[in-house]
C-alpha positions as CSV (number, residue, x, y, z in Angstrom):
1,Q,30.1,-17.8,-32.0
2,W,29.0,-17.8,-28.4
3,G,26.5,-20.1,-26.9
4,P,23.6,-18.8,-24.7
5,W,24.3,-17.5,-21.0
6,S,23.7,-19.9,-18.3
7,P,21.4,-18.9,-15.5
8,W,22.7,-16.5,-12.9
9,G,24.5,-18.1,-10.0
10,R,23.9,-17.5,-6.3
11,C,25.0,-14.3,-4.8
12,S,28.4,-14.4,-3.0
13,G,26.6,-13.1,0.4
14,T,23.4,-12.7,1.9
15,C,23.5,-8.9,2.1
16,S,25.0,-6.1,0.1
17,P,27.6,-5.7,-1.3
18,A,27.6,-9.1,-3.1
19,F,27.8,-10.4,-6.6
20,R,26.8,-13.3,-8.8
21,V,28.1,-14.8,-12.0
22,R,26.9,-16.5,-15.1
23,H,28.9,-18.3,-17.8
24,R,28.8,-19.1,-21.5
25,D,30.8,-21.3,-23.9
26,P,31.8,-20.8,-27.6
27,I,29.6,-23.1,-29.8
28,K,31.3,-22.3,-33.0
29,F,35.0,-21.8,-33.5
30,P,36.4,-19.8,-36.5
31,N,38.5,-21.2,-39.2
32,H,41.7,-19.9,-40.2
33,C,40.2,-16.6,-41.6
34,G,37.3,-16.3,-39.3
35,V,36.9,-13.9,-36.2
36,P,37.1,-15.3,-32.8
37,A,34.3,-14.8,-30.5
38,L,34.6,-11.5,-28.7
39,G,33.6,-10.6,-25.2
40,L,33.3,-12.0,-21.8
41,E,33.0,-15.8,-21.0
42,D,32.0,-15.0,-17.5
43,E,29.7,-12.1,-16.6
44,Y,29.5,-10.7,-13.0
45,E,26.8,-8.4,-11.7
46,L,26.1,-6.9,-8.3
47,C,23.1,-8.4,-6.3
48,D,21.7,-4.8,-5.8
49,Y,18.3,-6.4,-4.7
50,L,19.9,-7.5,-1.3
51,Q,19.6,-5.4,1.9
52,E,22.5,-3.5,3.0
53,C,24.8,-5.3,5.6
54,D,23.9,-3.9,8.9
55,D,26.6,-3.1,11.6
56,N,24.0,-3.4,14.3
57,Q,23.0,-7.0,14.9
58,D,21.1,-8.5,17.8
59,C,22.6,-11.6,19.6
60,L,21.0,-14.8,18.3
61,L,20.6,-18.1,20.2
62,S,20.1,-21.4,18.8
63,S,16.8,-23.4,19.6
64,W,17.0,-25.9,22.4
65,S,18.9,-29.1,21.9
66,L,17.3,-32.5,22.5
67,W,17.1,-33.6,26.0
68,S,20.0,-35.8,27.3
69,D,19.5,-39.4,28.5
70,C,18.5,-39.6,32.1
71,S,21.7,-39.7,34.4
72,C,20.4,-42.5,36.6
73,E,17.9,-45.4,36.4
74,C,16.5,-44.0,39.6
75,F,16.1,-40.3,40.7
76,G,18.4,-38.9,37.8
77,I,18.4,-35.7,35.8
78,K,18.3,-34.8,32.3
79,E,19.6,-31.5,30.6
80,R,19.2,-29.5,27.4
81,S,21.1,-26.5,26.2
82,K,21.3,-23.5,23.8
83,R,24.3,-22.0,22.2
84,I,25.1,-18.5,20.8
85,V,24.7,-18.6,17.0
86,R,25.6,-14.8,16.5
87,N,27.1,-12.4,18.9
88,A,25.6,-9.0,19.4
89,K,27.2,-6.2,17.3
90,G,27.2,-2.5,17.5
91,D,23.8,-1.3,19.0
92,G,22.3,-4.8,18.8
93,K,20.8,-6.4,21.8
94,P,22.9,-8.8,23.7
95,C,21.8,-12.4,24.8
96,N,20.4,-12.4,28.5
97,A,18.9,-15.9,28.7
98,T,19.0,-19.1,30.1
99,M,21.5,-21.3,28.2
100,K,21.0,-24.7,30.0
101,E,18.0,-26.4,31.8
102,V,17.9,-29.3,34.1
103,F,15.0,-31.4,35.2
104,P,14.4,-34.4,37.1
105,C,13.7,-37.8,35.4
106,N,13.0,-41.4,36.7
107,P,10.6,-40.3,37.8
108,G,10.0,-36.7,36.1
109,T,8.0,-33.9,37.5
110,E,4.5,-35.2,38.7
111,E,5.4,-38.8,37.6
112,E,5.0,-41.8,40.0
113,V,8.1,-43.2,41.4
114,P,9.1,-46.4,39.5
115,E,8.7,-49.4,41.7
116,K,12.3,-50.5,41.3
117,C,13.4,-47.3,42.8
118,L,11.1,-47.2,45.9
119,S,13.6,-48.8,48.3
120,S,17.0,-47.9,46.5
121,L,17.7,-44.4,48.0
122,Q,16.9,-42.3,51.0
123,A,15.4,-38.9,51.0
124,G,17.6,-36.0,49.9
125,D,17.3,-32.7,47.9
126,C,19.2,-31.9,44.9
127,E,22.2,-29.7,45.5
128,L,23.9,-27.4,42.9
129,S,27.6,-26.3,42.8
130,A,28.6,-22.8,43.2
131,W,28.8,-20.6,40.1
132,T,32.2,-20.6,38.1
133,E,33.9,-17.3,37.4
134,W,32.6,-15.3,34.5
135,T,34.6,-16.1,31.3
136,D,36.4,-13.2,29.4
137,C,34.1,-10.9,27.4
138,S,34.0,-11.8,23.8
139,A,34.7,-8.3,22.6
140,S,36.5,-5.1,24.2
141,C,33.9,-2.6,23.0
142,D,30.6,-2.4,21.1
143,G,29.1,-5.1,23.2
144,G,30.0,-8.7,23.9
145,Q,28.9,-11.6,26.0
146,R,30.4,-13.5,28.9
147,E,29.1,-16.7,30.6
148,R,29.2,-18.8,33.7
149,E,27.9,-22.1,34.7
150,R,27.4,-24.4,37.6
151,S,26.8,-28.3,37.7
152,V,24.5,-30.7,39.8
153,E,26.7,-31.9,42.7
154,T,24.1,-34.2,44.3
155,P,20.9,-35.3,42.4
156,N,17.8,-35.5,44.4
157,L,17.1,-38.8,46.3
158,K,13.8,-40.5,47.0
159,G,11.4,-37.8,48.2
160,G,13.9,-35.0,47.8
161,Q,13.4,-31.8,45.8
162,P,14.7,-31.9,42.3
163,C,16.9,-29.1,40.8
164,N,14.9,-26.9,38.6
165,N,17.4,-23.9,38.4
166,T,19.6,-22.5,35.6
167,L,22.8,-24.2,35.0
168,K,24.3,-21.7,32.5
169,E,24.0,-17.9,32.3
170,V,25.1,-15.4,29.6
171,E,25.1,-11.6,30.1
172,A,26.2,-8.5,28.2
173,C,29.6,-6.8,28.7
174,S,31.9,-4.2,27.3
175,T,28.9,-2.2,26.1
176,V,30.8,1.0,25.6
177,R,31.0,2.1,22.2
178,C,34.2,1.6,20.2
179,P,36.0,4.8,18.8
180,N,34.6,6.2,15.7
181,Y,37.6,5.6,13.6
182,H,37.1,2.9,11.0
183,K,39.5,2.1,8.1
184,C,37.4,1.1,5.0
185,Q,38.2,-2.4,3.7
186,S,38.0,-2.2,-0.2
187,C,37.5,-5.3,-2.4
188,E,40.8,-7.1,-3.2
189,W,41.5,-9.5,-5.9
190,G,43.4,-12.7,-5.6
191,A,46.3,-13.7,-7.7
192,W,45.9,-14.6,-11.3
193,S,45.6,-18.3,-12.1
194,E,48.0,-19.9,-14.8
195,W,47.1,-19.3,-18.4
196,G,44.8,-21.9,-19.8
197,L,45.5,-24.0,-22.9
198,C,45.1,-22.2,-26.4
199,S,41.7,-22.9,-28.1
200,K,41.8,-25.3,-30.9
201,C,40.7,-22.5,-33.2
202,G,40.4,-19.0,-32.4
203,G,43.6,-18.2,-31.0
204,Q,42.4,-17.4,-27.4
205,R,43.4,-18.5,-24.0
206,Y,42.4,-17.0,-20.7
207,R,43.2,-16.8,-17.0
208,T,41.1,-16.0,-13.9
209,R,41.2,-14.6,-10.4
210,I,38.7,-14.6,-7.5
211,I,38.0,-12.0,-4.9
212,A,40.2,-12.5,-1.9
213,K,38.7,-9.9,0.4
214,M,35.0,-8.6,0.1
215,P,34.5,-4.9,0.8
216,D,32.7,-3.6,4.0
217,Y,30.1,-1.1,4.1
218,C,32.4,1.8,2.9
219,G,35.0,0.1,0.9
220,A,35.4,0.2,-2.8
221,L,33.8,-2.7,-4.9
222,C,35.9,-4.8,-7.3
223,D,35.0,-4.3,-11.1
224,P,33.0,-7.3,-12.0
225,G,34.7,-7.4,-15.5
226,A,38.1,-7.6,-14.1
227,A,37.7,-11.5,-13.0
228,K,38.8,-12.9,-16.2
229,E,41.4,-12.0,-18.7
230,V,41.6,-13.2,-22.3
231,G,44.9,-13.3,-24.2
232,T,46.0,-14.2,-27.8
233,C,47.9,-17.3,-28.7
234,H,49.0,-19.5,-31.6
235,S,46.3,-22.3,-32.2
236,Q,46.6,-25.3,-34.3
237,C,44.2,-23.9,-36.9
238,A,46.5,-21.3,-37.8
239,D,48.8,-24.1,-39.2
240,N,46.3,-25.7,-41.4
């Protein structure tokens, strides 16, 4: 006799197609002439309430990092940056934004110069290095991103102008559409596990397998009932 089903687990993905599973255990085993529990020990179902996975995704940037420590006790700079969390895909919008910011510190903008710094340095403006070459594009078609950056070569000195310019830039590249040909990826099962031990009573054993590759938007789904296989075996009860 089967026990109650457990609650449904989490979906295997955040967009469709995805699946979830629930489990149950036998609570009463048969004697030598009883009938074993029939049916699935694990049940799978599609998460059909999720939205379809979209081939078009906008580029997504992280929030600003915390400000770094000031580079000097007097007339230094501090930085903060962003990173690309998700690249643009298909017709999604690329990231065209500032990736790193630099500001003066000790003193900061509109702050009084610390007394200990008044006589330590002579006047001089902050100077930035030249831009580096653009990096290779992250994709060959359907839109990608590339980056370039520069650094502070000379911090501003007493009375000099601070650097308030961008240190890192990102722009779109390879925006031409990829060829329309697409080979659909169907769901693929992994290898079967080894057979489990025979149940003490009931003459059952099982083996399982997991999904090795999820299908894409046009691929065939795996049969949820094909994740576990039940086989017969000689149990100890049969000898009593």
